[in-house]
C-alpha positions in Angstrom: -0.4 -0.3 0.0 1.4 3.4 -1.0 2.4 5.4 2.0 3.2 9.2 2.8 5.7 10.7 5.3 7.4 14.2 6.2 10.9 14.3 5.8 10.9 14.4 9.3 10.2 11.2 9.5 12.1 9.5 7.2 14.8 8.3 9.6 11.9 6.5 11.9 11.0 4.3 8.4 14.5 4.1 8.3 15.0 2.4 11.7 12.5 -0.1 10.4 15.5 -1.9 8.1 17.3 -4.8 8.9 20.9 -3.6 9.2 23.1 -3.8 7.3 21.1 -2.9 3.7 21.7 -2.4 0.6 21.0 0.7 -1.8 18.9 -1.4 -4.1 17.5 -3.3 -1.3 16.6 0.5 0.6 15.2 1.5 -2.3 13.3 -1.4 -3.2 11.9 -1.2 0.8 10.5 2.5 0.3 9.2 1.9 -3.7 6.3 2.6 -2.8 6.9 5.6 0.0 6.2 9.2 -0.8 8.0 11.8 0.6 6.6 15.5 1.8 8.8 18.1 1.6 8.2 21.9 2.8 7.4 22.5 -1.1 6.5 19.5 -3.0 6.5 15.5 -3.0 9.5 12.5 -4.4 9.5 9.3 -4.6 11.4 8.0 -1.7 12.5 5.2 -3.1 13.8 6.5 -5.6 15.8 9.3 -3.9 17.0 6.4 -2.3 18.5 4.7 -5.1 20.7 7.8 -5.7 22.3 8.0 -3.2 26.2 7.7 -3.4 27.0 4.4 -0.8 26.5 1.0 -2.0 25.5 -0.2 1.5 24.3 1.5 5.7 25.2 0.2 9.0 22.5 2.0 10.0 19.3 4.5 9.9 21.7 7.3 10.3 24.4 6.5 7.7 21.1 6.0 4.9 19.5 8.9 6.3 23.2 11.5 5.8 23.3 10.4 2.2 19.3 11.1 1.5 20.2 15.0 2.4 22.7 14.7 -0.3 20.6 14.1 -3.3 17.5 15.6 -1.4 16.1 18.2 -4.3 15.6 22.2 -2.9 12.1 21.8 -2.3 12.5 19.6 0.7 13.6 23.1 3.0 11.7 25.2 1.8 12.4 28.5 -0.6 15.8 29.3 -1.4 18.1 31.4 1.2 14.7 31.0 3.8 16.6 29.8 7.5 15.1 28.5 10.5 15.2 31.9 12.5 13.4 34.0 10.0 10.2 35.2 10.8 
């Protein structure tokens, strides 16, 4: 069943995998998951398939790699910071 998850909850999903896990297995696991950004959305499985590492030892490793392939829409408007009102 397709699932939607906010970016802030992705690491919780990653924690449900058995580690170590390969990039291909993680991507397949999330093929039906849509990650919701501040402005937009993307397929989580596709994003995972684009990370640089071939395997991950824990959820933190996978999430750190995911940060490198997130689109600009994932964090809001360009130049916007958490402290802006």
